[in-house]
N, CA, C, O and CB atoms as a CASP TS submission, in Angstrom:
PFRMAT TS
TARGET T0000
AUTHOR 0000-0000-0000
METHOD Language model
MODEL 1
PARENT N/A
ATOM      1  N   MET     1      14.867   8.978  74.523  1.00  0.00           N
ATOM      2  CA  MET     1      15.874   7.948  74.651  1.00  0.00           C
ATOM      3  C   MET     1      17.253   8.610  74.623  1.00  0.00           C
ATOM      4  O   MET     1      17.540   9.442  73.763  1.00  0.00           O
ATOM      5  CB  MET     1      15.733   6.886  73.524  1.00  0.00           C
ATOM      6  N   LYS     2      18.081   8.230  75.563  1.00  0.00           N
ATOM      7  CA  LYS     2      19.414   8.815  75.627  1.00  0.00           C
ATOM      8  C   LYS     2      20.402   8.013  74.797  1.00  0.00           C
ATOM      9  O   LYS     2      20.371   6.783  74.780  1.00  0.00           O
ATOM     10  CB  LYS     2      19.891   8.901  77.071  1.00  0.00           C
ATOM     11  N   TRP     3      21.264   8.724  74.122  1.00  0.00           N
ATOM     12  CA  TRP     3      22.374   8.092  73.428  1.00  0.00           C
ATOM     13  C   TRP     3      23.439   7.804  74.468  1.00  0.00           C
ATOM     14  O   TRP     3      23.763   8.673  75.277  1.00  0.00           O
ATOM     15  CB  TRP     3      22.929   8.993  72.265  1.00  0.00           C
ATOM     16  N   ASN     4      23.986   6.604  74.461  1.00  0.00           N
ATOM     17  CA  ASN     4      25.048   6.301  75.396  1.00  0.00           C
ATOM     18  C   ASN     4      26.215   5.574  74.740  1.00  0.00           C
ATOM     19  O   ASN     4      27.047   4.972  75.419  1.00  0.00           O
ATOM     20  CB  ASN     4      24.508   5.480  76.525  1.00  0.00           C
ATOM     21  N   MET     5      26.265   5.638  73.412  1.00  0.00           N
ATOM     22  CA  MET     5      27.350   4.988  72.681  1.00  0.00           C
ATOM     23  C   MET     5      28.077   6.008  71.816  1.00  0.00           C
ATOM     24  O   MET     5      27.457   6.760  71.063  1.00  0.00           O
ATOM     25  CB  MET     5      26.812   3.829  71.815  1.00  0.00           C
ATOM     26  N   GLY     6      29.388   6.022  71.935  1.00  0.00           N
ATOM     27  CA  GLY     6      30.209   6.893  71.116  1.00  0.00           C
ATOM     28  C   GLY     6      30.429   6.288  69.738  1.00  0.00           C
ATOM     29  O   GLY     6      30.026   5.155  69.475  1.00  0.00           O
ATOM     30  N   SER     7      31.066   7.045  68.870  1.00  0.00           N
ATOM     31  CA  SER     7      31.264   6.584  67.493  1.00  0.00           C
ATOM     32  C   SER     7      32.203   5.383  67.424  1.00  0.00           C
ATOM     33  O   SER     7      32.003   4.501  66.589  1.00  0.00           O
ATOM     34  CB  SER     7      31.814   7.718  66.634  1.00  0.00           C
ATOM     35  N   ALA     8      33.221   5.328  68.280  1.00  0.00           N
ATOM     36  CA  ALA     8      34.123   4.174  68.273  1.00  0.00           C
ATOM     37  C   ALA     8      33.386   2.916  68.708  1.00  0.00           C
ATOM     38  O   ALA     8      33.566   1.855  68.109  1.00  0.00           O
ATOM     39  CB  ALA     8      35.333   4.424  69.191  1.00  0.00           C
ATOM     40  N   ASP     9      32.567   3.019  69.729  1.00  0.00           N
ATOM     41  CA  ASP     9      31.772   1.897  70.218  1.00  0.00           C
ATOM     42  C   ASP     9      30.841   1.385  69.119  1.00  0.00           C
ATOM     43  O   ASP     9      30.713   0.178  68.915  1.00  0.00           O
ATOM     44  CB  ASP     9      30.959   2.310  71.462  1.00  0.00           C
ATOM     45  N   ARG    10      30.205   2.300  68.428  1.00  0.00           N
ATOM     46  CA  ARG    10      29.291   1.922  67.346  1.00  0.00           C
ATOM     47  C   ARG    10      30.039   1.261  66.194  1.00  0.00           C
ATOM     48  O   ARG    10      29.547   0.293  65.614  1.00  0.00           O
ATOM     49  CB  ARG    10      28.531   3.150  66.837  1.00  0.00           C
ATOM     50  N   ALA    11      31.220   1.772  65.857  1.00  0.00           N
ATOM     51  CA  ALA    11      32.010   1.201  64.764  1.00  0.00           C
ATOM     52  C   ALA    11      32.497  -0.202  65.108  1.00  0.00           C
ATOM     53  O   ALA    11      32.499  -1.086  64.251  1.00  0.00           O
ATOM     54  CB  ALA    11      33.203   2.102  64.441  1.00  0.00           C
ATOM     55  N   ILE    12      32.909  -0.411  66.358  1.00  0.00           N
ATOM     56  CA  ILE    12      33.362  -1.738  66.782  1.00  0.00           C
ATOM     57  C   ILE    12      32.217  -2.739  66.713  1.00  0.00           C
ATOM     58  O   ILE    12      32.402  -3.861  66.242  1.00  0.00           O
ATOM     59  CB  ILE    12      33.938  -1.686  68.208  1.00  0.00           C
ATOM     60  N   ARG    13      31.040  -2.343  67.176  1.00  0.00           N
ATOM     61  CA  ARG    13      29.877  -3.232  67.122  1.00  0.00           C
ATOM     62  C   ARG    13      29.524  -3.580  65.682  1.00  0.00           C
ATOM     63  O   ARG    13      29.224  -4.733  65.372  1.00  0.00           O
ATOM     64  CB  ARG    13      28.672  -2.582  67.817  1.00  0.00           C
ATOM     65  N   PHE    14      29.561  -2.577  64.800  1.00  0.00           N
ATOM     66  CA  PHE    14      29.249  -2.825  63.392  1.00  0.00           C
ATOM     67  C   PHE    14      30.299  -3.752  62.775  1.00  0.00           C
ATOM     68  O   PHE    14      29.963  -4.642  61.993  1.00  0.00           O
ATOM     69  CB  PHE    14      29.177  -1.491  62.605  1.00  0.00           C
ATOM     70  N   GLY    15      31.556  -3.544  63.126  1.00  0.00           N
ATOM     71  CA  GLY    15      32.626  -4.397  62.609  1.00  0.00           C
ATOM     72  C   GLY    15      32.486  -5.844  63.056  1.00  0.00           C
ATOM     73  O   GLY    15      32.658  -6.763  62.257  1.00  0.00           O
ATOM     74  N   LEU    16      32.171  -6.050  64.342  1.00  0.00           N
ATOM     75  CA  LEU    16      31.964  -7.408  64.845  1.00  0.00           C
ATOM     76  C   LEU    16      30.772  -8.079  64.155  1.00  0.00           C
ATOM     77  O   LEU    16      30.833  -9.261  63.818  1.00  0.00           O
ATOM     78  CB  LEU    16      31.748  -7.385  66.366  1.00  0.00           C
ATOM     79  N   ALA    17      29.708  -7.336  63.949  1.00  0.00           N
ATOM     80  CA  ALA    17      28.539  -7.881  63.261  1.00  0.00           C
ATOM     81  C   ALA    17      28.892  -8.265  61.826  1.00  0.00           C
ATOM     82  O   ALA    17      28.420  -9.283  61.318  1.00  0.00           O
ATOM     83  CB  ALA    17      27.382  -6.863  63.273  1.00  0.00           C
ATOM     84  N   SER    18      29.711  -7.462  61.183  1.00  0.00           N
ATOM     85  CA  SER    18      30.136  -7.761  59.812  1.00  0.00           C
ATOM     86  C   SER    18      30.976  -9.035  59.765  1.00  0.00           C
ATOM     87  O   SER    18      30.819  -9.852  58.857  1.00  0.00           O
ATOM     88  CB  SER    18      30.932  -6.583  59.227  1.00  0.00           C
ATOM     89  N   ILE    19      31.862  -9.204  60.739  1.00  0.00           N
ATOM     90  CA  ILE    19      32.691 -10.413  60.795  1.00  0.00           C
ATOM     91  C   ILE    19      31.822 -11.650  60.991  1.00  0.00           C
ATOM     92  O   ILE    19      32.059 -12.683  60.364  1.00  0.00           O
ATOM     93  CB  ILE    19      33.729 -10.307  61.932  1.00  0.00           C
ATOM     94  N   ILE    20      30.826 -11.550  61.850  1.00  0.00           N
ATOM     95  CA  ILE    20      29.917 -12.684  62.073  1.00  0.00           C
ATOM     96  C   ILE    20      29.149 -13.001  60.793  1.00  0.00           C
ATOM     97  O   ILE    20      28.996 -14.169  60.436  1.00  0.00           O
ATOM     98  CB  ILE    20      28.928 -12.379  63.232  1.00  0.00           C
ATOM     99  N   ALA    21      28.668 -11.977  60.107  1.00  0.00           N
ATOM    100  CA  ALA    21      27.913 -12.197  58.864  1.00  0.00           C
ATOM    101  C   ALA    21      28.778 -12.873  57.807  1.00  0.00           C
ATOM    102  O   ALA    21      28.334 -13.823  57.162  1.00  0.00           O
ATOM    103  CB  ALA    21      27.371 -10.865  58.322  1.00  0.00           C
ATOM    104  N   VAL    22      29.998 -12.400  57.623  1.00  0.00           N
ATOM    105  CA  VAL    22      30.907 -12.985  56.628  1.00  0.00           C
ATOM    106  C   VAL    22      31.230 -14.431  57.004  1.00  0.00           C
ATOM    107  O   VAL    22      31.269 -15.305  56.138  1.00  0.00           O
ATOM    108  CB  VAL    22      32.215 -12.150  56.514  1.00  0.00           C
ATOM    109  N   SER    23      31.460 -14.681  58.291  1.00  0.00           N
ATOM    110  CA  SER    23      31.764 -16.040  58.745  1.00  0.00           C
ATOM    111  C   SER    23      30.595 -16.989  58.472  1.00  0.00           C
ATOM    112  O   SER    23      30.798 -18.138  58.079  1.00  0.00           O
ATOM    113  CB  SER    23      32.102 -16.038  60.245  1.00  0.00           C
ATOM    114  N   TYR    24      29.390 -16.507  58.679  1.00  0.00           N
ATOM    115  CA  TYR    24      28.209 -17.344  58.430  1.00  0.00           C
ATOM    116  C   TYR    24      28.046 -17.641  56.943  1.00  0.00           C
ATOM    117  O   TYR    24      27.837 -18.791  56.556  1.00  0.00           O
ATOM    118  CB  TYR    24      26.944 -16.659  58.967  1.00  0.00           C
ATOM    119  N   TYR    25      28.140 -16.615  56.115  1.00  0.00           N
ATOM    120  CA  TYR    25      27.920 -16.816  54.686  1.00  0.00           C
ATOM    121  C   TYR    25      29.072 -17.544  54.002  1.00  0.00           C
ATOM    122  O   TYR    25      28.902 -18.072  52.903  1.00  0.00           O
ATOM    123  CB  TYR    25      27.700 -15.490  54.016  1.00  0.00           C
ATOM    124  N   ALA    26      30.254 -17.579  54.645  1.00  0.00           N
ATOM    125  CA  ALA    26      31.382 -18.345  54.117  1.00  0.00           C
ATOM    126  C   ALA    26      31.388 -19.767  54.684  1.00  0.00           C
ATOM    127  O   ALA    26      32.325 -20.530  54.455  1.00  0.00           O
ATOM    128  CB  ALA    26      32.710 -17.637  54.442  1.00  0.00           C
ATOM    129  N   ASN    27      30.332 -20.114  55.428  1.00  0.00           N
ATOM    130  CA  ASN    27      30.174 -21.436  56.047  1.00  0.00           C
ATOM    131  C   ASN    27      31.302 -21.772  57.020  1.00  0.00           C
ATOM    132  O   ASN    27      31.681 -22.937  57.148  1.00  0.00           O
ATOM    133  CB  ASN    27      30.102 -22.501  54.971  1.00  0.00           C
ATOM    134  N   LEU    28      31.835 -20.776  57.698  1.00  0.00           N
ATOM    135  CA  LEU    28      32.855 -21.012  58.709  1.00  0.00           C
ATOM    136  C   LEU    28      32.219 -21.362  60.059  1.00  0.00           C
ATOM    137  O   LEU    28      32.855 -21.984  60.910  1.00  0.00           O
ATOM    138  CB  LEU    28      33.759 -19.780  58.849  1.00  0.00           C
ATOM    139  N   ILE    29      30.967 -20.958  60.246  1.00  0.00           N
ATOM    140  CA  ILE    29      30.231 -21.301  61.462  1.00  0.00           C
ATOM    141  C   ILE    29      28.912 -21.945  61.059  1.00  0.00           C
ATOM    142  O   ILE    29      28.333 -21.614  60.025  1.00  0.00           O
ATOM    143  CB  ILE    29      29.990 -20.039  62.357  1.00  0.00           C
ATOM    144  N   SER    30      28.449 -22.868  61.889  1.00  0.00           N
ATOM    145  CA  SER    30      27.179 -23.528  61.584  1.00  0.00           C
ATOM    146  C   SER    30      26.584 -24.071  62.880  1.00  0.00           C
ATOM    147  O   SER    30      27.221 -24.049  63.933  1.00  0.00           O
ATOM    148  CB  SER    30      27.375 -24.675  60.538  1.00  0.00           C
ATOM    149  N   GLY    31      25.370 -24.548  62.779  1.00  0.00           N
ATOM    150  CA  GLY    31      24.698 -25.170  63.909  1.00  0.00           C
ATOM    151  C   GLY    31      24.288 -24.173  64.978  1.00  0.00           C
ATOM    152  O   GLY    31      23.903 -23.042  64.682  1.00  0.00           O
ATOM    153  N   VAL    32      24.379 -24.615  66.230  1.00  0.00           N
ATOM    154  CA  VAL    32      23.955 -23.798  67.364  1.00  0.00           C
ATOM    155  C   VAL    32      24.823 -22.554  67.487  1.00  0.00           C
ATOM    156  O   VAL    32      24.328 -21.471  67.797  1.00  0.00           O
ATOM    157  CB  VAL    32      24.009 -24.611  68.664  1.00  0.00           C
ATOM    158  N   LEU    33      26.128 -22.714  67.240  1.00  0.00           N
ATOM    159  CA  LEU    33      27.032 -21.562  67.301  1.00  0.00           C
ATOM    160  C   LEU    33      26.602 -20.489  66.309  1.00  0.00           C
ATOM    161  O   LEU    33      26.605 -19.302  66.636  1.00  0.00           O
ATOM    162  CB  LEU    33      28.481 -21.995  67.017  1.00  0.00           C
ATOM    163  N   ALA    34      26.234 -20.899  65.105  1.00  0.00           N
ATOM    164  CA  ALA    34      25.789 -19.943  64.101  1.00  0.00           C
ATOM    165  C   ALA    34      24.514 -19.235  64.547  1.00  0.00           C
ATOM    166  O   ALA    34      24.381 -18.026  64.355  1.00  0.00           O
ATOM    167  CB  ALA    34      25.563 -20.644  62.763  1.00  0.00           C
ATOM    168  N   THR    35      23.591 -19.959  65.130  1.00  0.00           N
ATOM    169  CA  THR    35      22.339 -19.363  65.595  1.00  0.00           C
ATOM    170  C   THR    35      22.593 -18.330  66.684  1.00  0.00           C
ATOM    171  O   THR    35      22.046 -17.228  66.644  1.00  0.00           O
ATOM    172  CB  THR    35      21.393 -20.445  66.112  1.00  0.00           C
ATOM    173  N   VAL    36      23.419 -18.689  67.648  1.00  0.00           N
ATOM    174  CA  VAL    36      23.737 -17.770  68.748  1.00  0.00           C
ATOM    175  C   VAL    36      24.454 -16.533  68.222  1.00  0.00           C
ATOM    176  O   VAL    36      24.129 -15.413  68.617  1.00  0.00           O
ATOM    177  CB  VAL    36      24.604 -18.475  69.812  1.00  0.00           C
ATOM    178  N   LEU    37      25.425 -16.727  67.338  1.00  0.00           N
ATOM    179  CA  LEU    37      26.173 -15.584  66.800  1.00  0.00           C
ATOM    180  C   LEU    37      25.305 -14.704  65.902  1.00  0.00           C
ATOM    181  O   LEU    37      25.487 -13.487  65.878  1.00  0.00           O
ATOM    182  CB  LEU    37      27.388 -16.075  66.018  1.00  0.00           C
ATOM    183  N   LEU    38      24.372 -15.292  65.170  1.00  0.00           N
ATOM    184  CA  LEU    38      23.475 -14.485  64.339  1.00  0.00           C
ATOM    185  C   LEU    38      22.536 -13.640  65.197  1.00  0.00           C
ATOM    186  O   LEU    38      22.235 -12.498  64.850  1.00  0.00           O
ATOM    187  CB  LEU    38      22.662 -15.387  63.404  1.00  0.00           C
ATOM    188  N   LEU    39      22.075 -14.199  66.313  1.00  0.00           N
ATOM    189  CA  LEU    39      21.261 -13.406  67.235  1.00  0.00           C
ATOM    190  C   LEU    39      22.081 -12.259  67.824  1.00  0.00           C
ATOM    191  O   LEU    39      21.602 -11.130  67.932  1.00  0.00           O
ATOM    192  CB  LEU    39      20.699 -14.296  68.364  1.00  0.00           C
ATOM    193  N   MET    40      23.319 -12.564  68.200  1.00  0.00           N
ATOM    194  CA  MET    40      24.196 -11.537  68.728  1.00  0.00           C
ATOM    195  C   MET    40      24.495 -10.478  67.662  1.00  0.00           C
ATOM    196  O   MET    40      24.596  -9.292  67.975  1.00  0.00           O
ATOM    197  CB  MET    40      25.496 -12.163  69.242  1.00  0.00           C
ATOM    198  N   MET    41      24.636 -10.903  66.418  1.00  0.00           N
ATOM    199  CA  MET    41      24.861  -9.969  65.322  1.00  0.00           C
ATOM    200  C   MET    41      23.692  -9.003  65.188  1.00  0.00           C
ATOM    201  O   MET    41      23.890  -7.808  64.968  1.00  0.00           O
ATOM    202  CB  MET    41      25.076 -10.724  64.009  1.00  0.00           C
ATOM    203  N   GLY    42      22.478  -9.518  65.320  1.00  0.00           N
ATOM    204  CA  GLY    42      21.300  -8.663  65.238  1.00  0.00           C
ATOM    205  C   GLY    42      21.291  -7.611  66.331  1.00  0.00           C
ATOM    206  O   GLY    42      20.994  -6.444  66.075  1.00  0.00           O
ATOM    207  N   VAL    43      21.616  -8.020  67.547  1.00  0.00           N
ATOM    208  CA  VAL    43      21.668  -7.073  68.668  1.00  0.00           C
ATOM    209  C   VAL    43      22.755  -6.028  68.432  1.00  0.00           C
ATOM    210  O   VAL    43      22.537  -4.839  68.666  1.00  0.00           O
ATOM    211  CB  VAL    43      21.923  -7.818  70.001  1.00  0.00           C
ATOM    212  N   LEU    44      23.919  -6.466  67.972  1.00  0.00           N
ATOM    213  CA  LEU    44      25.017  -5.529  67.707  1.00  0.00           C
ATOM    214  C   LEU    44      24.640  -4.512  66.633  1.00  0.00           C
ATOM    215  O   LEU    44      24.937  -3.324  66.763  1.00  0.00           O
ATOM    216  CB  LEU    44      26.273  -6.292  67.281  1.00  0.00           C
ATOM    217  N   LEU    45      23.986  -4.980  65.576  1.00  0.00           N
ATOM    218  CA  LEU    45      23.591  -4.071  64.505  1.00  0.00           C
ATOM    219  C   LEU    45      22.543  -3.061  64.968  1.00  0.00           C
ATOM    220  O   LEU    45      22.648  -1.869  64.683  1.00  0.00           O
ATOM    221  CB  LEU    45      23.059  -4.861  63.323  1.00  0.00           C
ATOM    222  N   VAL    46      21.543  -3.545  65.676  1.00  0.00           N
ATOM    223  CA  VAL    46      20.479  -2.643  66.145  1.00  0.00           C
ATOM    224  C   VAL    46      21.055  -1.582  67.080  1.00  0.00           C
ATOM    225  O   VAL    46      20.764  -0.396  66.928  1.00  0.00           O
ATOM    226  CB  VAL    46      19.361  -3.442  66.867  1.00  0.00           C
ATOM    227  N   THR    47      21.871  -2.006  68.046  1.00  0.00           N
ATOM    228  CA  THR    47      22.411  -1.034  68.994  1.00  0.00           C
ATOM    229  C   THR    47      23.383  -0.073  68.322  1.00  0.00           C
ATOM    230  O   THR    47      23.472   1.088  68.722  1.00  0.00           O
ATOM    231  CB  THR    47      23.104  -1.749  70.142  1.00  0.00           C
ATOM    232  N   SER    48      24.112  -0.534  67.311  1.00  0.00           N
ATOM    233  CA  SER    48      25.033   0.379  66.636  1.00  0.00           C
ATOM    234  C   SER    48      24.282   1.415  65.802  1.00  0.00           C
ATOM    235  O   SER    48      24.716   2.564  65.713  1.00  0.00           O
ATOM    236  CB  SER    48      25.998  -0.404  65.748  1.00  0.00           C
ATOM    237  N   PHE    49      23.163   1.027  65.192  1.00  0.00           N
ATOM    238  CA  PHE    49      22.386   1.988  64.410  1.00  0.00           C
ATOM    239  C   PHE    49      21.587   2.943  65.300  1.00  0.00           C
ATOM    240  O   PHE    49      21.444   4.123  64.980  1.00  0.00           O
ATOM    241  CB  PHE    49      21.444   1.250  63.470  1.00  0.00           C
ATOM    242  N   VAL    50      21.074   2.431  66.403  1.00  0.00           N
ATOM    243  CA  VAL    50      20.268   3.253  67.305  1.00  0.00           C
ATOM    244  C   VAL    50      21.156   4.175  68.149  1.00  0.00           C
ATOM    245  O   VAL    50      20.757   5.292  68.477  1.00  0.00           O
ATOM    246  CB  VAL    50      19.411   2.358  68.220  1.00  0.00           C
ATOM    247  N   GLY    51      22.357   3.709  68.496  1.00  0.00           N
ATOM    248  CA  GLY    51      23.272   4.523  69.296  1.00  0.00           C
ATOM    249  C   GLY    51      23.019   4.430  70.786  1.00  0.00           C
ATOM    250  O   GLY    51      23.487   5.263  71.563  1.00  0.00           O
ATOM    251  N   SER    52      22.279   3.412  71.176  1.00  0.00           N
ATOM    252  CA  SER    52      21.928   3.260  72.582  1.00  0.00           C
ATOM    253  C   SER    52      21.976   1.780  72.946  1.00  0.00           C
ATOM    254  O   SER    52      21.420   0.939  72.239  1.00  0.00           O
ATOM    255  CB  SER    52      20.524   3.859  72.877  1.00  0.00           C
ATOM    256  N   CYS    53      22.650   1.470  74.061  1.00  0.00           N
ATOM    257  CA  CYS    53      22.735   0.097  74.531  1.00  0.00           C
ATOM    258  C   CYS    53      21.978  -0.027  75.848  1.00  0.00           C
ATOM    259  O   CYS    53      22.359   0.613  76.829  1.00  0.00           O
ATOM    260  CB  CYS    53      24.212  -0.343  74.697  1.00  0.00           C
ATOM    261  N   PRO    54      20.917  -0.832  75.899  1.00  0.00           N
ATOM    262  CA  PRO    54      20.130  -0.970  77.129  1.00  0.00           C
ATOM    263  C   PRO    54      20.928  -1.507  78.315  1.00  0.00           C
ATOM    264  O   PRO    54      20.602  -1.194  79.460  1.00  0.00           O
ATOM    265  CB  PRO    54      18.961  -1.874  76.875  1.00  0.00           C
ATOM    266  N   LEU    55      21.953  -2.300  78.071  1.00  0.00           N
ATOM    267  CA  LEU    55      22.758  -2.839  79.168  1.00  0.00           C
ATOM    268  C   LEU    55      23.643  -1.779  79.818  1.00  0.00           C
ATOM    269  O   LEU    55      24.119  -1.981  80.936  1.00  0.00           O
ATOM    270  CB  LEU    55      23.618  -3.978  78.664  1.00  0.00           C
ATOM    271  N   TYR    56      23.866  -0.677  79.153  1.00  0.00           N
ATOM    272  CA  TYR    56      24.681   0.400  79.735  1.00  0.00           C
ATOM    273  C   TYR    56      23.904   1.181  80.801  1.00  0.00           C
ATOM    274  O   TYR    56      24.507   1.710  81.735  1.00  0.00           O
ATOM    275  CB  TYR    56      25.160   1.359  78.631  1.00  0.00           C
ATOM    276  N   TYR    57      22.582   1.258  80.673  1.00  0.00           N
ATOM    277  CA  TYR    57      21.764   2.083  81.573  1.00  0.00           C
ATOM    278  C   TYR    57      21.886   1.705  83.052  1.00  0.00           C
ATOM    279  O   TYR    57      22.137   2.590  83.870  1.00  0.00           O
ATOM    280  CB  TYR    57      20.323   1.987  81.164  1.00  0.00           C
ATOM    281  N   PRO    58      21.719   0.426  83.438  1.00  0.00           N
ATOM    282  CA  PRO    58      21.778   0.107  84.871  1.00  0.00           C
ATOM    283  C   PRO    58      23.133   0.402  85.501  1.00  0.00           C
ATOM    284  O   PRO    58      23.219   0.673  86.699  1.00  0.00           O
ATOM    285  CB  PRO    58      21.442  -1.343  85.082  1.00  0.00           C
ATOM    286  N   PHE    59      24.190   0.349  84.698  1.00  0.00           N
ATOM    287  CA  PHE    59      25.536   0.561  85.217  1.00  0.00           C
ATOM    288  C   PHE    59      26.010   2.002  85.055  1.00  0.00           C
ATOM    289  O   PHE    59      27.088   2.362  85.528  1.00  0.00           O
ATOM    290  CB  PHE    59      26.499  -0.367  84.528  1.00  0.00           C
ATOM    291  N   GLY    60      25.209   2.819  84.390  1.00  0.00           N
ATOM    292  CA  GLY    60      25.564   4.223  84.190  1.00  0.00           C
ATOM    293  C   GLY    60      26.728   4.423  83.237  1.00  0.00           C
ATOM    294  O   GLY    60      27.444   5.420  83.333  1.00  0.00           O
ATOM    295  N   ILE    61      26.926   3.487  82.321  1.00  0.00           N
ATOM    296  CA  ILE    61      28.039   3.557  81.378  1.00  0.00           C
ATOM    297  C   ILE    61      27.634   4.382  80.169  1.00  0.00           C
ATOM    298  O   ILE    61      26.514   4.266  79.672  1.00  0.00           O
ATOM    299  CB  ILE    61      28.487   2.144  80.944  1.00  0.00           C
ATOM    300  N   SER    62      28.543   5.207  79.706  1.00  0.00           N
ATOM    301  CA  SER    62      28.337   5.957  78.476  1.00  0.00           C
ATOM    302  C   SER    62      29.690   6.141  77.801  1.00  0.00           C
ATOM    303  O   SER    62      30.625   6.656  78.414  1.00  0.00           O
ATOM    304  CB  SER    62      27.652   7.334  78.756  1.00  0.00           C
ATOM    305  N   THR    63      29.799   5.727  76.550  1.00  0.00           N
ATOM    306  CA  THR    63      31.028   5.919  75.799  1.00  0.00           C
ATOM    307  C   THR    63      30.930   7.157  74.906  1.00  0.00           C
ATOM    308  O   THR    63      31.846   7.463  74.141  1.00  0.00           O
ATOM    309  CB  THR    63      31.338   4.676  74.958  1.00  0.00           C
ATOM    310  N   ARG    64      29.828   7.845  75.016  1.00  0.00           N
ATOM    311  CA  ARG    64      29.597   9.059  74.235  1.00  0.00           C
ATOM    312  C   ARG    64      30.169  10.261  74.973  1.00  0.00           C
ATOM    313  O   ARG    64      30.079  10.359  76.196  1.00  0.00           O
ATOM    314  CB  ARG    64      28.088   9.259  73.958  1.00  0.00           C
ATOM    315  N   LYS    65      30.753  11.168  74.212  1.00  0.00           N
ATOM    316  CA  LYS    65      31.250  12.399  74.804  1.00  0.00           C
ATOM    317  C   LYS    65      30.076  13.238  75.276  1.00  0.00           C
ATOM    318  O   LYS    65      29.025  13.252  74.635  1.00  0.00           O
ATOM    319  CB  LYS    65      32.118  13.186  73.799  1.00  0.00           C
ATOM    320  N   ASN    66      30.245  13.929  76.380  1.00  0.00           N
ATOM    321  CA  ASN    66      29.155  14.749  76.926  1.00  0.00           C
ATOM    322  C   ASN    66      28.829  15.898  75.981  1.00  0.00           C
ATOM    323  O   ASN    66      29.715  16.610  75.509  1.00  0.00           O
ATOM    324  CB  ASN    66      29.529  15.296  78.320  1.00  0.00           C
ATOM    325  N   ARG    67      27.555  16.057  75.723  1.00  0.00           N
ATOM    326  CA  ARG    67      27.052  17.152  74.898  1.00  0.00           C
ATOM    327  C   ARG    67      25.830  17.713  75.576  1.00  0.00           C
ATOM    328  O   ARG    67      25.189  17.035  76.379  1.00  0.00           O
ATOM    329  CB  ARG    67      26.726  16.683  73.448  1.00  0.00           C
ATOM    330  N   SER    68      25.503  18.948  75.258  1.00  0.00           N
ATOM    331  CA  SER    68      24.357  19.574  75.906  1.00  0.00           C
ATOM    332  C   SER    68      23.042  18.941  75.473  1.00  0.00           C
ATOM    333  O   SER    68      22.112  18.858  76.275  1.00  0.00           O
ATOM    334  CB  SER    68      24.336  21.058  75.606  1.00  0.00           C
ATOM    335  N   SER    69      22.942  18.495  74.232  1.00  0.00           N
ATOM    336  CA  SER    69      21.708  17.852  73.757  1.00  0.00           C
ATOM    337  C   SER    69      21.935  16.354  73.701  1.00  0.00           C
ATOM    338  O   SER    69      22.207  15.803  72.634  1.00  0.00           O
ATOM    339  CB  SER    69      21.279  18.400  72.355  1.00  0.00           C
ATOM    340  N   ASP    70      21.824  15.686  74.856  1.00  0.00           N
ATOM    341  CA  ASP    70      22.115  14.270  74.954  1.00  0.00           C
ATOM    342  C   ASP    70      20.896  13.395  74.709  1.00  0.00           C
ATOM    343  O   ASP    70      21.030  12.174  74.628  1.00  0.00           O
ATOM    344  CB  ASP    70      22.687  13.967  76.296  1.00  0.00           C
ATOM    345  N   THR    71      19.721  13.979  74.590  1.00  0.00           N
ATOM    346  CA  THR    71      18.524  13.183  74.342  1.00  0.00           C
ATOM    347  C   THR    71      18.050  13.396  72.917  1.00  0.00           C
ATOM    348  O   THR    71      18.211  14.474  72.345  1.00  0.00           O
ATOM    349  CB  THR    71      17.409  13.539  75.340  1.00  0.00           C
ATOM    350  N   ARG    72      17.475  12.375  72.368  1.00  0.00           N
ATOM    351  CA  ARG    72      16.972  12.461  70.997  1.00  0.00           C
ATOM    352  C   ARG    72      15.642  13.167  70.933  1.00  0.00           C
ATOM    353  O   ARG    72      15.431  14.033  70.085  1.00  0.00           O
ATOM    354  CB  ARG    72      16.845  11.085  70.393  1.00  0.00           C
ATOM    355  N   PHE    73      14.755  12.807  71.816  1.00  0.00           N
ATOM    356  CA  PHE    73      13.408  13.351  71.779  1.00  0.00           C
ATOM    357  C   PHE    73      13.171  14.105  73.081  1.00  0.00           C
ATOM    358  O   PHE    73      12.855  13.509  74.111  1.00  0.00           O
ATOM    359  CB  PHE    73      12.342  12.226  71.571  1.00  0.00           C
ATOM    360  N   SER    74      13.323  15.375  73.023  1.00  0.00           N
ATOM    361  CA  SER    74      13.146  16.182  74.218  1.00  0.00           C
ATOM    362  C   SER    74      11.673  16.504  74.404  1.00  0.00           C
ATOM    363  O   SER    74      10.957  16.746  73.432  1.00  0.00           O
ATOM    364  CB  SER    74      13.980  17.475  74.137  1.00  0.00           C
ATOM    365  N   LYS    75      11.219  16.507  75.654  1.00  0.00           N
ATOM    366  CA  LYS    75       9.818  16.840  75.931  1.00  0.00           C
ATOM    367  C   LYS    75       9.555  18.324  75.781  1.00  0.00           C
ATOM    368  O   LYS    75       8.404  18.761  75.769  1.00  0.00           O
ATOM    369  CB  LYS    75       9.433  16.393  77.329  1.00  0.00           C
ATOM    370  N   ASP    76      10.631  19.102  75.665  1.00  0.00           N
ATOM    371  CA  ASP    76      10.475  20.551  75.528  1.00  0.00           C
ATOM    372  C   ASP    76      10.130  20.970  74.113  1.00  0.00           C
ATOM    373  O   ASP    76       9.737  22.114  73.887  1.00  0.00           O
ATOM    374  CB  ASP    76      11.733  21.247  75.962  1.00  0.00           C
ATOM    375  N   GLU    77      10.272  20.055  73.147  1.00  0.00           N
ATOM    376  CA  GLU    77      10.001  20.410  71.755  1.00  0.00           C
ATOM    377  C   GLU    77       8.505  20.621  71.548  1.00  0.00           C
ATOM    378  O   GLU    77       7.687  19.842  72.038  1.00  0.00           O
ATOM    379  CB  GLU    77      10.527  19.317  70.800  1.00  0.00           C
ATOM    380  N   THR    78       8.159  21.662  70.832  1.00  0.00           N
ATOM    381  CA  THR    78       6.756  21.920  70.517  1.00  0.00           C
ATOM    382  C   THR    78       6.595  22.180  69.051  1.00  0.00           C
ATOM    383  O   THR    78       5.481  22.420  68.585  1.00  0.00           O
ATOM    384  CB  THR    78       6.219  23.095  71.319  1.00  0.00           C
TER
END
């Protein structure tokens, strides 16, 4: 799996997820809006921890700086 998210991208996603969580637990959002935002929060958290966004792949987007070891699990490892 290729990493395609830089540290700033990951921090922004984590920050947005934190804002959604605080808003939910402070009862600032509720109902359908809360459900949609909580689902979005889950996606933001998972992608920020994994470091890879599936929506970036079809468009060839990468916010990560180029490095020689861009893959996590190389097939060359023995």
